[in-house]
N, CA and C of each residue as an Amber inpcrd file, in Angstrom:
protein
   489
 -16.6760000 -20.1650000 -42.7840000 -16.5210000 -18.8560000 -43.3910000
 -16.4550000 -17.7670000 -42.3170000 -17.3130000 -17.8900000 -41.2720000
 -17.2980000 -16.8950000 -40.2110000 -15.9500000 -16.8790000 -39.5120000
 -15.3720000 -18.0590000 -39.2740000 -14.0840000 -18.1120000 -38.5810000
 -12.9930000 -17.4740000 -39.4080000 -13.0200000 -17.7180000 -40.7260000
 -12.0110000 -17.1170000 -41.5900000 -12.1790000 -15.6030000 -41.6160000
 -13.4430000 -15.1420000 -41.6560000 -13.6960000 -13.7020000 -41.6410000
 -13.2300000 -13.0930000 -40.3340000 -13.5300000 -13.7680000 -39.2110000
 -13.1030000 -13.2780000 -37.9020000 -11.5780000 -13.2080000 -37.8400000
 -10.9310000 -14.2520000 -38.3430000  -9.4740000 -14.2740000 -38.3100000
  -8.8980000 -13.1410000 -39.1560000  -9.4990000 -12.8800000 -40.3240000
  -9.0150000 -11.8020000 -41.1720000  -9.1860000 -10.4530000 -40.4870000
 -10.3550000 -10.2330000 -39.8800000 -10.6030000  -8.9720000 -39.1690000
  -9.6220000  -8.8250000 -38.0220000  -9.4080000  -9.9170000 -37.2730000
  -8.4440000  -9.8640000 -36.1730000  -7.0560000  -9.5030000 -36.6870000
  -6.6590000 -10.1250000 -37.7900000  -5.3310000  -9.8380000 -38.3370000
  -5.2150000  -8.3740000 -38.7410000  -6.2610000  -7.8430000 -39.3750000
  -6.2340000  -6.4470000 -39.8000000  -6.1680000  -5.5040000 -38.6010000
  -6.9010000  -5.8350000 -37.5540000  -6.9090000  -4.9830000 -36.3680000
  -5.6330000  -5.0970000 -35.5540000  -5.0760000  -6.2910000 -35.5210000
  -3.9850000  -6.5500000 -34.5950000  -2.5990000  -6.3170000 -35.1660000
  -2.4650000  -6.2550000 -36.4760000  -1.1450000  -6.0630000 -37.0600000
  -0.4920000  -4.7840000 -36.5560000  -1.1880000  -3.6140000 -36.5580000
  -0.5640000  -2.4070000 -35.9990000  -0.2680000  -2.5430000 -34.5050000
  -1.1410000  -3.2190000 -33.7810000  -0.9380000  -3.4230000 -32.3480000
   0.3110000  -4.2670000 -32.1140000   0.4710000  -5.3130000 -32.9210000
   1.6280000  -6.1900000 -32.7710000   2.9220000  -5.4550000 -33.0990000
   2.8570000  -4.5810000 -34.1000000   4.0580000  -3.8540000 -34.4720000
   4.4910000  -2.8920000 -33.3700000   3.5200000  -2.3680000 -32.6310000
   3.8330000  -1.3710000 -31.6070000   4.4340000  -1.9900000 -30.3500000
   4.2110000  -3.2490000 -30.0980000   4.7250000  -3.8890000 -28.8940000
   5.0180000  -5.3550000 -29.2000000   5.2060000  -6.1410000 -28.1750000
   5.5120000  -7.5520000 -28.3550000   4.2450000  -8.4070000 -28.2650000
   3.2210000  -7.9680000 -28.9550000   1.9570000  -8.6930000 -28.9820000
   2.0820000  -9.8260000 -30.0100000   1.6650000 -11.0310000 -29.6530000
   1.7740000 -12.1310000 -30.6180000   0.8360000 -11.9110000 -31.8090000
   1.3020000 -12.2770000 -32.9810000   0.4650000 -12.1930000 -34.1770000
  -0.4260000 -13.4310000 -34.2330000  -1.5140000 -13.3740000 -35.0040000
  -2.3500000 -14.5630000 -35.1380000  -1.5520000 -15.7760000 -35.6540000
  -0.6640000 -15.5430000 -36.5990000   0.1320000 -16.6550000 -37.1420000
   1.0210000 -17.2740000 -36.0640000   1.6160000 -16.4450000 -35.2080000
   2.4330000 -16.9870000 -34.1170000   1.5790000 -17.8020000 -33.1470000
   0.3870000 -17.3330000 -32.8710000  -0.4710000 -18.0090000 -31.9010000
  -1.0880000 -19.2910000 -32.4480000  -1.4920000 -19.2910000 -33.7150000
  -2.2160000 -20.4300000 -34.2740000  -1.3310000 -21.3910000 -35.0550000
  -0.1670000 -20.9000000 -35.4920000   0.6980000 -21.7570000 -36.2970000
   0.3900000 -21.7090000 -37.7800000  -0.5020000 -20.8140000 -38.1830000
  -0.8380000 -20.6330000 -39.5960000  -1.3990000 -19.2250000 -39.7580000
  -1.2890000 -18.6450000 -40.9510000  -1.8090000 -17.2840000 -41.1370000
  -3.3380000 -17.2830000 -41.1970000  -3.9740000 -16.2090000 -40.7630000
  -5.4270000 -16.1200000 -40.8790000  -5.8630000 -16.2660000 -42.3290000
  -6.9260000 -17.0170000 -42.5340000  -7.4390000 -17.2170000 -43.8830000
  -6.7490000 -18.3310000 -44.6550000  -5.7900000 -19.0330000 -44.0300000
  -5.1070000 -20.1320000 -44.7230000  -6.1200000 -21.2160000 -45.0880000
  -5.9330000 -21.8060000 -46.2650000  -6.8310000 -22.8620000 -46.7180000
  -6.8860000 -24.0080000 -45.7200000  -8.0870000 -24.4380000 -45.4190000
  -8.3440000 -25.6130000 -44.5800000  -7.8060000 -25.4710000 -43.1570000
  -7.6180000 -24.2500000 -42.7110000  -7.1290000 -24.0040000 -41.3530000
  -8.0790000 -23.0450000 -40.6510000  -8.5430000 -23.4380000 -39.4790000
  -9.4230000 -22.5970000 -38.6890000  -9.0160000 -22.7420000 -37.2290000
  -8.8450000 -21.6290000 -36.5660000  -8.5280000 -21.6620000 -35.1360000
  -9.7640000 -22.1450000 -34.3700000  -9.5560000 -23.0570000 -33.4250000
 -10.6810000 -23.5390000 -32.6330000 -10.9030000 -22.6470000 -31.4140000
 -11.9260000 -22.9600000 -30.6410000 -12.3010000 -22.1400000 -29.4970000
 -11.1370000 -21.9750000 -28.5240000 -10.4670000 -23.0830000 -28.1820000
  -9.3750000 -23.0110000 -27.2090000  -8.2210000 -22.1520000 -27.7210000
  -7.9100000 -22.2470000 -29.0120000  -6.8480000 -21.4170000 -29.5880000
  -7.2310000 -19.9310000 -29.5370000  -8.4930000 -19.6370000 -29.8970000
  -8.9400000 -18.2480000 -29.8770000  -8.9320000 -17.7090000 -28.4500000
  -9.4160000 -18.5100000 -27.5050000  -9.4470000 -18.0710000 -26.1070000
  -8.0320000 -17.7920000 -25.6000000  -7.1040000 -18.6890000 -25.8960000
  -5.7200000 -18.4920000 -25.4600000  -5.1280000 -17.2400000 -26.1130000
  -5.4380000 -17.0330000 -27.3850000  -4.9200000 -15.8640000 -28.0850000
  -5.5000000 -14.5710000 -27.4990000  -6.8020000 -14.5450000 -27.2400000
  -7.4110000 -13.3600000 -26.6430000  -6.7460000 -13.0280000 -25.3120000
  -6.5160000 -14.0420000 -24.4900000  -5.8660000 -13.8100000 -23.1970000
  -4.4260000 -13.3200000 -23.3830000  -3.7160000 -13.8740000 -24.3620000
  -2.3430000 -13.4330000 -24.6350000  -2.3210000 -11.9660000 -25.0580000
  -3.2880000 -11.5630000 -25.8700000  -3.3640000 -10.1640000 -26.3020000
  -3.6330000  -9.2430000 -25.1140000  -4.5790000  -9.6340000 -24.2790000
  -4.9270000  -8.8090000 -23.1240000  -3.7570000  -8.6840000 -22.1520000
  -2.9520000  -9.7390000 -22.0240000  -1.7900000  -9.6940000 -21.1310000
  -0.6380000  -8.8970000 -21.7260000  -0.5360000  -8.8910000 -23.0640000
   0.6180000  -8.2720000 -23.7130000   0.4690000  -6.7740000 -23.9380000
  -0.7490000  -6.2500000 -23.8930000  -0.9290000  -4.8440000 -24.2480000
  -1.9590000  -4.1650000 -23.3550000  -1.6520000  -2.9320000 -22.9270000
  -2.6550000  -2.1660000 -22.1850000  -3.7860000  -1.6790000 -23.0920000
  -3.6090000  -1.8280000 -24.4140000  -4.6390000  -1.4210000 -25.3670000
  -5.6230000  -2.5410000 -25.6670000  -5.5350000  -3.6410000 -24.9270000
  -6.4500000  -4.7620000 -25.1180000  -6.9290000  -5.2530000 -23.7610000
  -8.2010000  -5.5950000 -23.6960000  -8.7380000  -6.1990000 -22.4760000
  -9.7740000  -7.2400000 -22.8740000  -9.9600000  -8.2020000 -21.9980000
 -10.9000000  -9.2800000 -22.2700000 -11.9100000  -9.3500000 -21.1320000
 -13.1500000  -9.5970000 -21.5050000 -14.2110000  -9.7030000 -20.5120000
 -15.0880000 -10.9010000 -20.8600000 -15.5620000 -11.5940000 -19.8310000
 -16.5360000 -12.6590000 -20.0490000 -17.9120000 -12.0100000 -20.0090000
 -18.6990000 -12.2260000 -21.0600000 -20.0030000 -11.5760000 -21.1580000
 -21.1600000 -12.5700000 -21.0510000 -20.8440000 -13.8340000 -20.8100000
 -21.8870000 -14.8420000 -20.6870000 -21.3140000 -16.2170000 -20.8960000
 -22.2040000 -17.1710000 -21.1120000 -21.8170000 -18.5610000 -21.3680000
 -22.4520000 -19.0150000 -22.6700000 -21.7380000 -19.8700000 -23.3940000
 -22.2800000 -20.4530000 -24.6200000 -23.2630000 -21.5590000 -24.2690000
 -23.9120000 -22.1040000 -25.2800000 -24.8330000 -23.2200000 -25.0650000
 -24.0980000 -24.4300000 -24.4900000 -22.7990000 -24.5050000 -24.7270000
 -21.9900000 -25.6050000 -24.1960000 -21.3440000 -25.2590000 -22.8660000
 -21.6990000 -24.1100000 -22.3110000 -21.1580000 -23.7140000 -21.0190000
 -19.7880000 -23.0620000 -21.0730000 -19.2790000 -22.8080000 -22.2740000
 -17.9840000 -22.1450000 -22.4310000 -18.1650000 -20.6340000 -22.2230000
 -17.1550000 -19.9580000 -21.7010000 -17.2580000 -18.5000000 -21.5590000
 -17.3740000 -17.8220000 -22.9320000 -18.2850000 -16.8630000 -23.0400000
 -18.3450000 -16.0030000 -24.2160000 -17.4740000 -14.8000000 -23.9050000
 -16.4570000 -14.6000000 -24.7360000 -15.4590000 -13.5720000 -24.4510000
 -15.6230000 -12.3750000 -25.3710000 -15.4130000 -11.2180000 -24.8040000
 -15.3890000  -9.9720000 -25.5500000 -13.9730000  -9.4290000 -25.4700000
 -13.3120000  -9.2910000 -26.6030000 -11.9730000  -8.7250000 -26.6630000
 -12.1030000  -7.2890000 -27.1390000 -11.6330000  -6.3570000 -26.3440000
 -11.6840000  -4.9410000 -26.6820000 -10.2650000  -4.4980000 -27.0040000
 -10.0960000  -3.9250000 -28.1890000  -8.7940000  -3.3910000 -28.6130000
  -9.0430000  -1.9630000 -29.0620000  -8.3520000  -1.0120000 -28.4550000
  -8.5840000   0.3810000 -28.8130000  -7.4070000   1.2370000 -28.3600000
  -7.5650000   2.5290000 -28.5510000  -6.5400000   3.4780000 -28.1300000
  -6.5180000   3.5650000 -26.6080000  -5.4320000   4.1280000 -26.0720000
  -5.3350000   4.3130000 -24.6220000  -6.5070000   5.1520000 -24.1040000
  -6.8420000   6.2210000 -24.8180000  -7.9390000   7.0880000 -24.3730000
  -9.2640000   6.3330000 -24.3550000  -9.5360000   5.5750000 -25.4140000
 -10.7870000   4.8170000 -25.4460000 -10.8210000   3.7370000 -24.3760000
  -9.6660000   3.1340000 -24.0750000  -9.6380000   2.1090000 -23.0250000
  -9.9660000   2.7390000 -21.6670000  -9.5300000   3.9820000 -21.4600000
  -9.8710000   4.6730000 -20.2090000 -11.3700000   4.9810000 -20.1420000
 -12.0150000   5.0860000 -21.3000000 -13.4340000   5.4510000 -21.3670000
 -14.3340000   4.2450000 -21.7020000 -13.8240000   3.0370000 -21.5250000
 -14.5750000   1.8560000 -21.9640000 -15.9400000   1.7540000 -21.2890000
 -16.0600000   2.1290000 -20.0330000 -17.3610000   2.0670000 -19.3660000
 -18.3470000   3.0680000 -19.9800000 -17.8370000   4.2220000 -20.3700000
 -18.6870000   5.2210000 -21.0370000 -19.1980000   4.6700000 -22.3690000
 -18.2920000   4.0610000 -23.1540000 -18.6820000   3.4970000 -24.4540000
 -19.6770000   2.3560000 -24.2640000 -19.4770000   1.5400000 -23.2320000
 -20.4070000   0.4460000 -22.9560000 -21.7940000   1.0030000 -22.6580000
 -21.8520000   2.0720000 -21.8660000 -23.1370000   2.6880000 -21.5540000
 -23.8600000   3.1820000 -22.7990000 -23.1150000   3.7830000 -23.7110000
 -23.7070000   4.2540000 -24.9690000 -24.2480000   3.0690000 -25.7600000
 -23.4770000   2.0100000 -25.8550000 -23.9160000   0.8240000 -26.5970000
 -25.1720000   0.2240000 -25.9770000 -25.2250000   0.1990000 -24.6520000
 -26.4120000  -0.3430000 -23.9820000 -27.6410000   0.5130000 -24.2600000
 -27.4750000   1.8200000 -24.2780000 -28.6150000   2.6970000 -24.5760000
 -29.0880000   2.4910000 -26.0100000 -28.1300000   2.3590000 -26.9470000
 -28.4990000   2.1560000 -28.3480000 -29.2140000   0.8220000 -28.5530000
 -28.9250000  -0.1440000 -27.6840000 -29.5400000  -1.4620000 -27.8110000
 -30.9790000  -1.4710000 -27.2980000 -31.4500000  -0.3840000 -26.7340000
 -32.7850000  -0.3700000 -26.1180000 -33.8910000   0.1100000 -27.0540000
 -33.6600000   0.1320000 -28.3300000 -34.7310000   0.4660000 -29.2700000
 -35.7140000  -0.7100000 -29.3260000 -36.9360000  -0.4330000 -29.7150000
 -37.9640000  -1.4730000 -29.8240000 -38.3640000  -1.6340000 -31.2820000
 -38.2840000  -2.8750000 -31.7600000 -38.6480000  -3.1780000 -33.1390000
 -39.7770000  -4.2000000 -33.1160000 -40.9030000  -3.8420000 -33.7400000
 -42.0670000  -4.7220000 -33.7660000 -41.8920000  -5.8910000 -34.7200000
 -42.8780000  -6.7650000 -34.6960000 -42.8660000  -7.9630000 -35.5390000
 -43.0880000  -7.5770000 -36.9970000 -42.5050000  -8.3650000 -37.8980000
 -42.6640000  -8.1900000 -39.3490000 -42.2050000  -6.8170000 -39.8320000
 -41.0540000  -6.3690000 -39.3220000 -40.4640000  -5.1000000 -39.7570000
 -39.2910000  -5.3480000 -40.6930000 -38.9540000  -4.3430000 -41.4450000
 -37.7140000  -4.3200000 -42.2130000 -36.9100000  -3.1380000 -41.6630000
 -35.6670000  -3.4270000 -41.2520000 -34.7630000  -2.3700000 -40.8050000
 -33.6260000  -2.3230000 -41.8240000 -33.4520000  -1.1810000 -42.4660000
 -32.4530000  -1.0490000 -43.5290000 -31.0390000  -1.1790000 -42.9780000
 -30.1400000  -1.6870000 -43.8210000 -28.7270000  -1.7960000 -43.4500000
 -28.1950000  -0.4130000 -43.1020000 -27.3890000  -0.3330000 -42.0480000
 -26.7680000   0.9120000 -41.6400000 -27.6620000   1.8100000 -40.7940000
 -28.8680000   1.3330000 -40.4820000 -29.7820000   2.1310000 -39.6680000
 -29.2820000   2.1970000 -38.2320000 -29.3420000   3.3690000 -37.6260000
 -28.9520000   3.5590000 -36.2280000 -30.2140000   3.8430000 -35.4220000
 -30.6500000   2.8240000 -34.6650000 -31.8310000   2.9770000 -33.8200000
 -31.3680000   3.4160000 -32.4430000 -31.7020000   4.6230000 -32.0570000
 -31.2690000   5.1760000 -30.7760000 -32.2350000   4.7720000 -29.6620000
 -31.7880000   4.9820000 -28.4270000 -32.6040000   4.6400000 -27.2610000
 -33.9710000   5.3030000 -27.3620000 -34.9910000   4.5010000 -27.0840000
 -36.3460000   5.0210000 -27.1000000 -37.0120000   4.9750000 -28.4640000
 -36.2680000   4.6540000 -29.5250000 -36.8700000   4.5440000 -30.8440000
 -37.8180000   3.3490000 -30.8460000 -38.9940000   3.5460000 -31.3810000
 -39.9680000   2.4630000 -31.5040000 -40.3240000   2.3380000 -32.9750000
 -40.0840000   1.1550000 -33.5190000 -40.5110000   0.8440000 -34.8830000
 -41.6900000  -0.1120000 -34.7190000 -42.9150000   0.3530000 -34.9780000
 -44.0750000  -0.4920000 -34.7200000 -44.1400000  -1.6810000 -35.6820000
 -44.9460000  -2.6840000 -35.3310000 -45.0800000  -3.8470000 -36.2130000
 -45.4360000  -3.4260000 -37.6400000 -44.9360000  -4.2140000 -38.5950000
 -45.2370000  -4.0280000 -40.0200000 -44.8190000  -2.6450000 -40.5230000
 -43.5840000  -2.2470000 -40.1570000 -43.0590000  -0.9440000 -40.5850000
 -41.6670000  -1.1050000 -41.1680000 -41.2690000  -0.1270000 -41.9760000
 -39.9110000  -0.0630000 -42.4780000 -39.1870000   1.0320000 -41.7130000
 -38.0380000   0.6870000 -41.1000000 -37.2260000   1.6600000 -40.4030000
 -35.9240000   1.8700000 -41.1360000 -35.5010000   3.1200000 -41.2180000
 -34.2110000   3.4060000 -41.8490000 -33.7340000   4.7870000 -41.4600000
 -32.4440000   5.0230000 -41.6970000 -31.8530000   6.3280000 -41.4630000
 -30.9760000   6.3600000 -40.2270000 -30.3530000   7.4990000 -40.0300000
 -29.4850000   7.6910000 -38.8830000 -29.7270000   9.1010000 -38.3590000
 -30.5120000   9.2810000 -37.3250000 -31.1040000   8.2200000 -36.5190000
 -32.2590000   7.5440000 -37.2590000 -32.4900000   6.2770000 -36.8970000
 -33.5340000   5.4990000 -37.5430000 -34.9190000   6.0030000 -37.1820000
 -35.8000000   5.9520000 -38.1470000 -37.1940000   6.3110000 -37.8980000
 -38.0650000   5.5400000 -38.8880000 -39.3480000   5.5220000 -38.6380000
 -40.2830000   4.8200000 -39.5130000 -40.3720000   5.5760000 -40.8350000
 -40.1670000   4.8420000 -41.9270000 -40.2750000   5.4580000 -43.2600000
 -41.6530000   5.2230000 -43.8710000 -42.1830000   4.0010000 -43.6270000
 -43.5170000   3.7230000 -44.1610000 -44.0430000   2.4340000 -43.5470000
 -45.3650000   2.2710000 -43.5550000 -45.9160000   0.9880000 -43.1190000
 -45.6810000  -0.0480000 -44.2170000 -45.7000000  -1.3130000 -43.8320000
 -45.5250000  -2.3920000 -44.7950000 -46.8800000  -2.9820000 -45.1670000
 -47.0370000  -3.2540000 -46.4450000 -48.2800000  -3.8470000 -46.9340000
 -48.2760000  -5.3500000 -46.6640000 -49.4090000  -5.9910000 -46.8840000
 -49.4730000  -7.4510000 -46.7600000 -48.4780000  -8.1040000 -47.7110000
 -48.3370000  -7.5370000 -48.9170000 -47.3900000  -8.0900000 -49.8920000
 -45.9460000  -7.9510000 -49.3880000 -45.6210000  -6.8230000 -48.7520000
 -44.2750000  -6.6380000 -48.1820000 -43.9880000  -7.6850000 -47.1170000
 -44.9350000  -7.8970000 -46.2140000 -44.7490000  -8.8640000 -45.1300000
 -44.5960000 -10.2680000 -45.7020000 -45.4170000 -10.6030000 -46.7210000
 -45.3050000 -11.9220000 -47.3640000 -43.9140000 -12.0970000 -47.9810000
 -43.3930000 -11.0320000 -48.5950000 -42.0630000 -11.0920000 -49.2000000
 -40.9860000 -11.3170000 -48.1320000 -41.0780000 -10.5970000 -47.0100000
 -40.1100000 -10.7690000 -45.9240000 -40.0970000 -12.2240000 -45.4780000
 -41.2720000 -12.7700000 -45.2660000 -41.3700000 -14.1550000 -44.7880000
 -40.8370000 -15.1380000 -45.8240000 -41.1530000 -14.9010000 -47.0950000
 -40.6600000 -15.7910000 -48.1520000 -39.1380000 -15.7340000 -48.2380000
 -38.5810000 -14.5420000 -48.2790000 -37.1280000 -14.3990000 -48.4150000
 -36.3900000 -14.9710000 -47.2170000 -36.9040000 -14.7270000 -45.9960000
 -36.2150000 -15.2770000 -44.8350000 -36.3150000 -16.7920000 -44.8210000
 -37.4450000 -17.3410000 -45.2520000 -37.5700000 -18.8010000 -45.3620000
 -36.6000000 -19.3640000 -46.3850000 -36.4610000 -18.6760000 -47.5250000
 -35.4940000 -19.1110000 -48.5420000 -34.0780000 -19.0900000 -47.9900000
 -33.7530000 -18.0520000 -47.2540000 -32.4140000 -17.9290000 -46.6710000
 -32.1050000 -19.1340000 -45.7970000 -33.0620000 -19.5090000 -44.9600000
 -32.8580000 -20.6560000 -44.0730000 -32.7120000 -21.9380000 -44.8890000
 -33.5480000 -22.1230000 -45.9160000 -33.4500000 -23.3360000 -46.7400000
 -32.1500000 -23.3720000 -47.5520000 -31.7520000 -22.2480000 -48.1380000
 -30.5710000 -22.2150000 -48.9990000 -29.2710000 -22.4300000 -48.2380000
 -29.2600000 -22.1440000 -46.9430000 -28.0350000 -22.3380000 -46.1730000
 -27.5430000 -23.7660000 -46.2840000 -28.4920000 -24.6970000 -46.4660000
 -28.1090000 -26.1080000 -46.5600000 -27.2370000 -26.3780000 -47.7780000
 -27.3910000 -25.5570000 -48.8250000 -26.5420000 -25.7250000 -50.0100000
 -25.0840000 -25.4090000 -49.7370000 -24.8200000 -24.6400000 -48.6950000
 -23.4630000 -24.1870000 -48.4110000 -22.8670000 -24.7880000 -47.1520000
 -23.6490000 -25.5800000 -46.4550000 -23.1440000 -26.2060000 -45.2230000
 -22.5560000 -27.5660000 -45.5450000 -21.4620000 -27.9180000 -44.8740000
 -20.9270000 -29.2670000 -45.0800000 -21.9370000 -30.3000000 -44.5960000
 -21.9570000 -31.4080000 -45.2820000 -22.9120000 -32.4690000 -44.9030000
 -22.2020000 -33.6200000 -44.2500000
């Protein structure tokens, strides 16, 4: 499901890029359209496609950001406007600062919350908002619910995984 979602997002992002230049479409690169039944691009296909995009357009660049558990390069494909590509280091710095918030154990962080640099959400707290801040402490019952629901999530995944 993640691969199909990734392929769909890539197709949505790349269609205008492909129209503007001679950038290969996902279908040209993989031999099937994104989201096709029973078709998923593998790591090597995705890696080759990312490199093809970066070579075909000044609006795309690829960076290795680490290694996978199998020792494969973890790739970051950046696709943006010419102006944003010129400012990519600035945007990276902002993202790194935003990633420096501290979240304690047994917290709930609401969807869409923006935790800025230096934000501290102490243990057993609910954080939400933009910018994110502590909304309230969590009770023992809240913490028990978090643990129960996350445990259920892990157990239920087996119902949807191929065996």
